[in-house]
N, C-alpha and C positions, 0 to 999 in steps of 0.2 A: 505493499498499499504506499501511495504518495499521497502528500498534500492536494494534489491535483484530482484526486478518485473522489475528492469529499467537496460538497456544498454547504458554503455555511448560511445557515438558517438565521441566528443570532447569537450578539454575543451575552454571555451569562455574568463574565466577573473575569476581575484581575488582581492581581497580587505585585509586588515588587518588583519580579522578572518574568510573570508570566500572565498571559490572557486565556481564558475557556471559553469555549464557543459551543454550541449546540448545531451539531452539523448532520450531514446525510450522505450514506455513502451514495454516488451517482448508480453504481450497480446495482444496490438493493433499495430502492425506493420505499420509504414509509419506514424503516429502520433507521432510527436517531443514535447517535453518540454523543459523546464529550471529546471535545480535542483540544487538551491542553498545549499552548505553544508555548513555552521557554526561549529567552534570549540568552544566547548561549556565551554572550560580551559580556550580560550582567552577571549571570551565573557565576562564570569564572573572575571577574573584578570583585564579585563578593565572597569569591571560596564556598559556595554552595552546592557543588557537585555531590558531594556525600548526602546532602538532605534531599537530592531528586532521586538520587538512586534509592534510597530507604521508604522514600513515598511509594516508589513503583513496586520495591517488593514489600511492602504493607499491602496495597492493594490488589498484587496478586493472590497473599496470602487468603484474602477474603474470598476470590474466584477459588482457591482451593477449597476452602472452609465448605462452600455453597454445592461442591462437587460440579462445579462448572468445567467443562473440559478444555474452553478457551481462557488463557490470560486474560485478566481485565485490562491492563494494560501494557501495551506495548511502546517501546521508548525508542524514536528513531533518530 
């Protein structure tokens, strides 16, 4: 998957170095996802790489708990 595969529906929120959008995959009409975009430059300048990886790991543990076969979060 690449960013261009998604259609942005609306902006849901933002943080210090991220923005979160409600998106729809162009090949899966009617299925919505949350897409979090991180500014690599801001993450690196604030030395927050570990925080991003911990968030990804934590959310994927949730999908394991619910016996979901797909990871909750993909990091590109």
